[in-house]
Every structure is written in structure tokens, then in C-alpha cells.
N, C-alpha and C positions, 0 to 999 in steps of 0.2 A: 500525397503525391503531387497534387496541384501546387502546393507551396514549394516543393522541391524543384518542380519544373520551372516555376517562376523564378526561383532563386538562381538556377543554372543559366536561364536566359539572361538574367541581369549580369551574371559574372562571365558570360560568354567571351572568350578571347583572353581572359586574364591568365597569365602564365607565371610560374615561379622558376627561377633559374638555379641550377645546381651549383653549389660552391664548395670547394674543399679548401679549408684553411691550412695550407701547407705549401711547401715546394717539394719537388721530387727527390732531391738528394738528401732529404732528412733535415735540411735547414729551413726553419719556419720563416716565412717572410715577415719582416717587421716594418716594411715601408708603409708610410701613411698614405692612404688613398685620398685623392682630392675630392671634395664634395661637389656634386653636380650643382649647376646654378640654381635649380629649383630648391635645393636644400640649404642654401646659404641663409643664415639667420639675418634678421634685420639689424641695422646699426645699433638699435637699442639693446640688443642682447648678445652681441658678438660671440661667436662660438668659442668655447674653451680651448686653450692651447695645451691643456693637460694631456700628456701622452696616453694616460689611462682612459681618456674619453674620445680620442680620435679614432676614426674608423681604420681598420686594417685591410690592406690590399688583399684581394681575393686570389684565387687559384692562378698560379703562373702559367703562361702559355706552354712552357716546356713540360709541365706536369700533365696538362690536358693532352698534349701531343703524344706523350709517352703512353698514356692509357688508351687513347683511340687507336694507336698503332698496334698495341698488344691485342686489342679486341678484333681488329681487322685480321690479324694472323690466326685468331681462334677458329675461324671458319664459320660454317652455317649456324644460325641461331636455332637451338633445339627446343621444342616445346616440352619435352619430357626429360626426366633425369637419366643420366648415364646408367646403363644396365649394371655396371659394377658398383654403383653407389646405392646406399640405402634409399628407400622410397620416401617421398615427401611426407606421407602419413606417419611413418615411424619417427621421423625427426620431430614432427609437430606434436605427437603424443608424448614423447619422452622429455623434451626440453624446450620446445618453442611454441609460441602462440601466433607466429607469423609463418605462412607457408614457405617451407624451405625446399628449394630445388637445387640439385647439384648437376651442373652441365659445364660445357667448355668455357662459357663466359664467366660463370661463378669461379671456376678453377683459375681462370686468368687473374681475377682479382685476389684470390687467395695467395697466388704466387707473388703478385705485386706487393701486397701488404706484408708478406713474410720476408721479402727481399729488398727490392729497390726503395720501397716506401716504409720500411720497417720503423725507422726512427720517428717518422711522422705519425704512424699509426700508434706507436707506443705513447706519444704525447696525447693523442686523442683518448686513449684508454685512461691515462692518468687524470685528464680533465673530466672524464665521464663520471667519476665519483661525486663531483660537485653538483651535477644536474640530474642524474638518473633517478634518485628517490623522488624528487619533485615531479619529474615527467611521468614516472610510473603511476604516481598517485592520481594525476589528472587523466591519464589514459584509462586507468582502471575505473575511475568514477564514470567515465563516458562509455564503458563497455568495449573499448578498443584493445587490440593486441598491445601488450606492454612492450613487446620487442620493437615497436615503432619508435622507441626512444633513440634507436640508432639511426633513424632518419636524420636527426639533428647532427649526428656524427659526420655523415657523409655530406650534409649540407654546409656545415660551418666549422667542423672540427671542434664543436662545443666551445665556440667563442661568440660572445654577445655582440662584439664590435665588428664581426665579419661583414665584408662588403664586396659584392660581386660586380662583374662587368655590366650586368643587366640591371644594376642599381637595386638589387635585392640586399636586404640588411638583416642582421641578427642571427640568433641560434637556428631559427627555422626558415631563414632566407625569404622573407616576404618582400615582394615589390610593393610600392606605395599604395597602388589601387587596391590590391587584395588585402593588404593590412588594414586599410581604412574600412573596407567592406566588412571585415571581421572585428570591427570596433577597436582597433588600435589607434591611439592618438598620435598624430604626426604633425608637428608644427615647428616654429622657430625655436622652441624651448625644450620640447620633449619628443622623443622617438621611441614609442613603446614596442617597436620591433626589437629593440635592444633590452627590453624588460623581460627577464627570464620567465616569470610566472605568467604575465599577461600574454606574451607571445606564444607560450605553450598552450594556453587556453584557446587562443585563436587558431593555432595549428590543429588542435584536437577537433575544433568545430569544422574546420576545412576538410580534414581527413574523414570526418563522419559524413559530410555531405558527398564527398567523392565515393565512398563505399556504398552509400545509399543509392547512388546512380548506377555504379558498375557491378556491385555485388561480388567483387573480386579484389583482393588486396594488391596483387601485382599491377592490375590496371589502375587502381586507386593511387598508388604511389607514382606510377608513370604519369598520371594526370596531375599530380601535385607538382611535377617538374614541367610538363609540357602544356598543361591546361586541359581541363576536362573536355573542352570543345574539340581540340585536336584528337584526343583519344576517341571521342564519340564518333567523329566523322570517319576515322580510320577503321573502326569496327564495322561501320555500315558499308564502307566502300569495299572492304575485302572479305566481308561476311565472316569475321572472326568472333570468337567469344572468349579469348584469353590473350594475355600479353605476349606470350612466346610465339604464338601463331602470327600475331600482328608484327612482331619484331623481325620475322623472316622477310618482310617486304621492305622496300626502300622508303616507305612512307615516313617513318620516324627518323629524325636525325640520330646519328650514332651517339651524340651527347645525351640524348634522352634514353636511348636503348641501354646505355651503360648503367643507368640509374638503378634498375632493379637488381641485376647481378651484383652490383657494388654493395647495395644494402644487404643482400643475402650473405655475402662474404663477410661484411662487417658484423652481422649478427653472429655468424658461426664463430669467428675469432673472439669476439667480445664476451661471449658466454662460456667460452672454454679456452682462455688465452694460453694456458700451459701446454695444451695439446698442439698449439701452433707456434710454439717457441717464444712466447711472451711471458717471461718469468719475473717474479718479484716486482710487480707493478705497484708503484707508490700512488695509490688513488688519492685525489684531493678530497678533503672532508666535505660532506654535504652542505649545500647552501642553506643556511638557516638565518632568520632575522626577525626582528620586531619592526613595527612601523611607528613613526612619530609624526603627528600632524603639526605642521609649522606654517608660517605665513609665506607670502611671495618674496622672492629675491634673496633667500637665505643660502649662503654658499655652503658647499660640502665641507670646506675647511672649518666653518663654524659648527656644522653638525658633528664633525669629528671631535671638536673641542668639548661640546656639551655632553657627548657620550663617552668621553675619555678614551677615544679610539684613534688609531693611526689613520691619517687622512687617506692613504692609499686604499685601505680596507673600505672606508665609506664610499670612495669613488667606485670601487669594484661592485659595491652593492647597489649603486644608483647610476648605472651606465646609460640609462635612458635619458639622463639630464644633459643635453647637448652643450649647455652653457656653463656647467659646473655649479649651478645653483637652481633653486626651485623656480618654477615658471612665474614670470611677472604678470601674466594675464589671468591668473587664478587667485582667488582669495585665500586658498590654502592648498597644501600638498602633503601627501603622506610619504615621507622619506623612509628609507630602509636603514636600520641601524643594527649592530650585532645583537644576537639573541641574548637577553638578560640585562641589557643596558637601558631599557625604556624608563624605569623609575628614576635613574640617575639623570638621564637626559631631560625628562620632564621637570625635575627639580632645578636643573641648571639653566633651562631655557630663559626664565625671567632675568637671570643674572648675566646673560650674554650681552657683551658690548662690542661695538665696532669702532674702529679708529680709521678715519680717512685722512691721508696726508699727501702732500705733494713733494716729490723728489725731483732731481734734475739730472739729466744726462748731458753729455757734451758732444756736439756735432762740429767737426772741422770742415768748413766750407771748401769744396773742391771746384776746380775750373769746370764750368758748365752747370753747376748747381743752380736751381731756381727756388724761389721761396715756395712756390706751389708744390714742387717735387718734394721738398723737405717736409712740408706740412702733410702731404699724402703719406710719406714714409713713416712719420711718427704719429699720424692720426690726430693732428691738432689744427686749429684754425689760424689764419694769418694774423688776425688781430692779437691773439694771445702770444704768438711767437714774437711779433714786433714789440709788444708791450714788455714782455719778460726781458728782452734784450735791449730795451730802451732805444729801439730803432725808429726812425721817422720816415724811412723809405724802404722799398723792397729791394734796393740795390745791394748786391752781395759782393764781398771782396774775398777772393781765394785766400785760405790760410786763417781766416777769422774764426774764432770759436763762438758757437751759438749755444745758449743754454736751452735745453729741451725739457719742459716740465712733463711729468707723468704722475698719475695718481696711483696710490697703493692703499690696500686695506689690511688692517691687522685686527685680530680678535682677542678678547680676554674675558675672563669671568670676574665679575665684581665680587666683593666680599659677601659671604653668606648673610642672608637677611636683607640685602639691598636689592632694589629693582631699578637701577639706573640712576642713583644719586651720584652726581658727578662733582668732583671737587673743582675741576678746571676744564673748560673747553671753549671753543669758538662756535657760536651759533649765528647763522644768518637766516632771516626770514625772507623768503622770496615770494612775492605776490605774483601769481600767474596772470600773464597777459593773454588777451584773445589770440588764438592761433598757436600759442606755445604748447609744446609737448614735453613729456619727461625727458625724451632724448635730447631735445634742444637745450633744456635747462641743465642736464648733465654735462653736455658739451661746453656750455657757457662757464660753468664753475670747475670743469675738469675733474669731475667725480663720477663714479660708476652709477648708472641709472638704477641698479637694483638697490643701492643704499638709500636713494631718495624714497623708494617705495617702502622699504622696511622702516626707515626713520619716522615716516609719517603715518604708518599703519594703513597704507592704501590697500584697497581690496584688489586692485589691478593697476597695471601701468597705464591703462587707458582711462581709468576713472578719475579724472581731474576736471576742474572747471575754472574758467576765467574768474579772477578775484580771490580764489582760494590761496591761502598762504602755506608755504612749505617750509619746514625746518631743515636746514642744511648745516652739517657740522664739518668744519674744515680745519685741520691742524696746520698752523703756520710754522711749525717747527720748534716753537718755544714752550709748548705745553702738550701734555698727553691728553687726548680727548677720547671719550668713550661714551657711546649712547646705546641704550638697550635696543635689541632687535625685537623685543616683545611688543607687538603693536597695541596691546591692551593696557600696558602699564603707563603710569604717569612719570614723566621724565623731569629731572631737575637739572638745570643748566646754569652756567656762570660765564661770565665776563668776556668780552673782547673778541671781536672779529671785524672783518672789513671785506669789501669787494670793490667793484668798479663804481663809478659815479652814476648809479642807476637808482631810480626812485623805488624800485622793488626791493632794495637792500636795506636791512635794519640791523644795527649792531646792539647786542645786549650787554648790559653793564652790571647787572646784579642777578642773583639767583631768583628764578621764577619757576613755578610749576605750571605745566600745561598738559592738556589732553591731546590726542591725535588731531582733533579739529582745532585749528589755530586762528580762525578768523577774528576772534574777539580779543586777542592778546596784544594787538598793536598799541592800543591806547595805554596799556600798563607799562610799556617799556620806556626806559630813560637811557639816552645815549651818554656815555661818559668817557670811553676810551677808544682809541684807534691805533692800530699797529701799522707802521710805515712799511710799504712794499717797494720793490724795485720800480723805478720810473715815477714815483710820487714826488710832488713838490709841495712846499708849504702852502703856496697859493692855491693849488688844486684841492688840497685837503680842506683849507678854509672855505673855499667855494662849496665844496661838497656838503659841509655842515652849516652853511649859511653864517659863517663867521668872518672876521677880518684876520689877516696875518698878525696884526698887533695883538689881538686877543689870544691867539694860539701861542705866540712867543711869551706873552705875560704869564699865562697859565702854566706853561711848561719850562719857564726859566731859560728860554733860548736867547742867546746873544746875537745870533745871525739866522739867516734863512736856510742854512744848510742842515739837512736831516739825513739820517742813515737808515737803511732798511732794517726792520726789526725793532726800531725804537717805538715805545708806546707813548702816544700823545693824549693828553686830556682834551676832550672836545666838548665837555660840558662842565661848567664850574659849580653845578648844584651840589 
């Protein structure tokens, strides 16, 4: 008892907000809800733009208004069942393990669900098949009523990405404070309120604590919505011992009062849909999966490839991953893959290869455009934009076309028996300078930060040090490059790359093997080739490699100083 009292004191004032994932007219809202400032990921991990990972706007105002108006018309809140209805005990004994009460408020919701909100409720029923077996298993193990699975129905409409006005998220609609208190991880990369199994375990723990305090399930679920402190003070103020007596007073908001009758109505219909006019429900199959342990920064697209599964299915199984890839701040992560695919995925993981390349978009300068505004729009820096377009000043002329570079990543599986042996690719070794971060390095080379992490077998995006060398693979468009995502494998690389005239850049010319730690490889590397890029001049290239233009022209049979982007120049005559 002492532990419980301490627990409730610590959680005093934490409230969860009711969410119904629907609109009233039967049309489900598909609008994407904007993330609050506190939930915006860092620039290192930018949130995924995959529609399957974006939060879905919660209950529309018109739906809430409709329900509250219907409840106002229902009259006095009654603590007992209507005399014409079967008693709660008979209901509980025959079919229910949650106490069922039939009164005017419950009937109000039965009417809403069977009429104005019938299409919405039907969708909820269809989705219920996906989650109920998992939820019932967790509730049963904790000794709680299995009918509490329908609490998630009225909270979120059985949608893992549901998001309320009160910033509650997930199937069980946890606000951030309560979620973290019940051990749900919430950071830039992961939001476990959107994880079906983990959020259910948290909800079971929270409901167990609520029932331990109140000893009444109606009060417990009211506390789940309003916060146990609110219910505790109300019972004391009005000397009540049950929800229905408390609901007769103006103390509780009508939005909280509706919570219990709505749950009762949802239980009644869900456990006997035919009786209430819901026929031939096409229930979704139960959610089943295997788990696969992988390193940081692995995209869900890559997970789909190694498990030979549709990308959308993988995304649906891992909706807690806010960036569409495994966290960059952890050395490993257990992703969820379809049941029965684990052996295949484990066999394919060492063969997984990533291809980073740079493409170009075109921006037509309009009157009033500024370089800063264009850079913000396309998330690039001014130096890169100027260099790519061979510009020497930031003055813009309306009508001019600008080339806008953007990075993309492709995945493939190497031939069986190989673990990253690459026939052709471009490798750059970047020596980390004091104060540099993975984010800064990623921006410098216009590549995703997560690839730097996976290419180099880093335990975390934060675990780097000055002087360490990082391997970067950049496709310049004339060769297909692929590098294993497996951080434990030895990678084989080949010839040809370039970057800006920075001492931290090294160009590889011949196949070498290296382990994830690259500090000792510098002395073994010989420079032999360089690929010309936009803005390069023969003089600049010669200076970069400590040569004369005469030497470059002689080694490459050049008759003039003119060179074209994409040309490969010999920069070492060894």
C-alpha cells in the first residue's frame, strides 16, 4: 500500500485524453496532424515523410459536439440500471467481465453507434481483429477484465498513429509524461506509445494501479481519462463511492463523464455485433510478427528487402519508428518482421547493400527569391548551391535555372555467398575534426546521417571522436555503388572518388579490405584517379593533389586546360 500511495503521489495530476479516431458522418479523417514543437526530431534524424508513419488527426470537433449534445439531452445521470433492463450481475455472469450498466447514457451511445456513427464503428470492429488477441493475452496475464480491450477502441479507434488535441498518442492514448512513467521510450527516433505490444503493457500497468486505488472499474477507467487525482478529490468532496453518483454532480467535465457509458456501449456491440445490426464484419487478421536484431540507422525499406516483404507491411509493423529507420542513438534495435520470415532475413542481412547517390532538381528563380530562402526550401547550404551552379555571388536573376542537388538511397542484395565485395564504388575517407558531428558531416557531403552510421558500424550517432576516419560512399552517377549494412563484416572497395579540396578527403584507387575501424588504413592508400565535377578547373585539381597542370595534361593526354564534368583524370602516375 505504501508503494501504491507513493506511486500515485508521483503521478498526481497526470491525465489521459479521450480520442476517437473518426469523424461523425462515417468518413474517417485522413488529415495529418502537425507535430508539436517538443516532438520535432533533431536535424540529424528528420522525421519520415512516409504517410504510413505520420500521426493522424484526432477526433473532429463536430463529432465531439454531436456526442456531448446527445448526452445533454439524455437527462440525469443514473447510478443504477433502468428497471426494464437486465441487471448488471446477469450481464457480467453471462458474457462480460467488465461491469455492464444499462441506463440513458449507455443507450445514447448505443443509438449513436447504430445510426449516425455506424460506418465509423464498423471500421473500429474491422480493425479490432488485428489487436484484440494480443490485448486479451496481456490483460489476462495481469488478471484484469479482458473486456478492457475495447478501451483502446474508444480511445483511438484501434489506430497506432492516433493523435489527440491533448498530445496523447497511440492505441491507448498516452500523454508523454504518463507514457514515460510507464517505461515507454519517447525521443527523436522512437515513440513507443505507437508500439502495439509495449503500449498495451503500459496501459495494463496503469489500469492495474487505478483499480488498486479505487477498487471499482468504472472509477478506474474514468481515472484513466481524467487522472486519478481528479477522481480521488471528487469522491472525497461529494462523499461518493461509485462513478455514477459522482457523475450526477457538475464536478466532472462531460467529456470525462461520457467515457464510461461509451465504453459500456462499445463492449455491448462488439461482443454481439449481429444483435445491434453489424453483420458480416471483415475482421483484420491478428497482428503477428517475428523480431530481428539489427544495427542503427537501418531503413524500413531495407528491412522489407531482406525479409522479402512489402515495404508498407514492414512500416505498419514498426509504426513507433518516427524516422522510418532504426534509432541512431542505440547500438541495436529489434525490428518487427512478418511471422515466419526471420531465418530468411537473418541470412540476407549480411548481403544487404546500400547505394547513396546524388540527383538534381531544377528551380526556376522568381522575382523576390533569395539564396537563403531557396536553401531553406531545399535544405541545402549556400556553399553547395553556389558551387553546384558555378556561381561566384549570391545575386540571383529571375528566370535563371538552378540545379538543386538531393541525395537518395537505394538498396539491393548482393549475390549469395558475398558479404559486401563490391566491383565498383566511390569511397571517401573523412577524418573527423574537433567539433564535427555526424549531422555536420552528412550535410557537408549531402548524404543521410544514418548511412554514415551503418557504413562505419558505429554504435551510436553520438559515439565518434576527433581524428577518427569515416568511410563514405558516394555515387557520382557513372557507377553503381553498394556497401554492406552489416557493421560486423569486412568490406571490399574500389576506385575513384572525390570531394572538395579538404585535407580530410582521400580518394581510393585500388581494392582494399578494411574493418569498421579505419584509423590505420590511410598509409596503405594510393591516389590514382579523380573524377571531374561541376565547377572544377585543371588548376584547382592540380593544386589539390600537389601537382602542376603540365603533369596533369601529360598524364591524361590533354591538349588544353578545358575539362568536362564526369571525366576521369589520372592524378598519380605510379
